[in-house]
C-alpha positions as CSV (number, residue, x, y, z in Angstrom):
1,M,0.2,0.2,-0.3
2,T,1.3,3.3,-1.1
3,V,0.5,6.6,1.1
4,K,0.1,9.4,-1.0
5,R,1.9,12.8,0.4
6,K,0.2,15.9,1.0
7,P,1.5,18.6,-1.4
8,N,4.1,20.9,-0.4
9,N,2.5,24.5,0.2
10,T,4.1,27.3,-1.1
11,Y,4.3,30.9,0.8
12,T,4.9,34.0,-1.3
13,K,7.6,36.4,0.4
14,E,5.3,39.0,1.8
15,F,3.4,35.9,3.6
16,K,7.1,35.4,5.1
17,L,8.0,38.7,5.8
18,E,4.4,39.7,7.7
19,A,4.9,36.2,9.8
20,L,8.4,37.1,10.5
21,R,7.5,40.3,11.6
22,M,4.1,39.0,13.5
23,M,6.5,36.3,15.4
24,D,8.9,39.7,16.4
25,E,6.8,42.3,17.9
26,S,4.2,39.6,19.0
27,A,4.2,39.0,22.5
28,R,2.5,35.7,21.5
29,S,4.7,32.6,20.8
30,A,5.7,31.4,17.8
31,S,3.5,28.1,18.2
32,E,0.1,30.3,18.1
33,I,1.4,32.6,15.5
34,A,1.6,29.1,13.4
35,M,-1.4,27.9,14.9
36,Q,-3.2,31.0,13.2
37,L,-1.3,30.4,9.9
38,G,-1.7,27.1,9.4
39,I,1.9,26.5,9.8
40,R,4.1,24.5,11.6
41,R,6.5,26.1,14.1
42,N,9.2,24.5,12.9
43,Q,8.8,26.8,9.5
44,L,8.7,30.2,11.1
45,Y,12.0,29.8,12.0
46,K,13.3,28.6,9.2
47,W,12.5,31.2,7.6
48,K,13.8,33.1,10.2
49,E,17.2,31.4,9.6
50,Q,17.2,32.1,6.0
51,M,16.8,35.8,6.3
52,I,19.6,36.0,8.8
53,K,21.9,33.9,6.4
54,K,21.1,35.3,3.6
55,G,19.1,38.4,4.0
56,D,16.2,37.8,1.8
57,L,13.9,35.1,1.7
58,P,13.0,32.3,-1.5
59,T,10.2,33.3,-3.2
60,A,7.8,30.5,-4.3
61,K,8.5,29.6,-8.1
62,R,6.2,26.9,-9.2
63,G,2.9,27.4,-10.8
64,D,0.3,30.0,-11.0
65,Q,0.6,31.4,-7.2
66,S,-2.4,33.9,-7.4
67,K,-5.4,31.5,-5.0
68,K,-2.5,30.4,-3.1
69,F,-1.6,34.1,-2.5
70,N,-5.2,35.0,-1.8
71,Q,-5.7,32.6,0.5
72,S,-2.4,32.9,2.8
73,Y,-3.0,36.6,2.4
74,L,-6.3,36.5,4.2
75,K,-5.5,34.1,6.8
76,L,-2.7,36.4,7.3
77,N,-5.1,39.8,7.5
78,K,-7.7,37.2,10.3
79,S,-4.7,36.8,12.4
80,L,-3.6,39.9,12.4
81,E,-7.2,41.5,13.2
82,V,-6.8,39.1,16.1
83,I,-3.2,40.4,17.5
84,E,-4.6,44.4,16.7
85,K,-8.1,43.3,18.5
86,E,-6.0,41.8,21.3
87,K,-3.0,45.2,21.9
88,Q,-6.4,47.0,22.8
């Protein structure tokens, strides 16, 4: 029996940068931020390491990114709204 692997998600550079900004500026833990964004916690740390080493994040280069970007952007906006409400 073969098990089908879940396809890898690709995220835009903007999504990655915003996730890293949330991690740096928020009082929330990386686990909470990752859960809100629907990614794994270690992915945030990988992106942070890439940013430190290269000074830039790799962009998603596979296929049509518009649908994935829109989904990621909406998820990120919802998370930011939650954080802003908690600050008030």
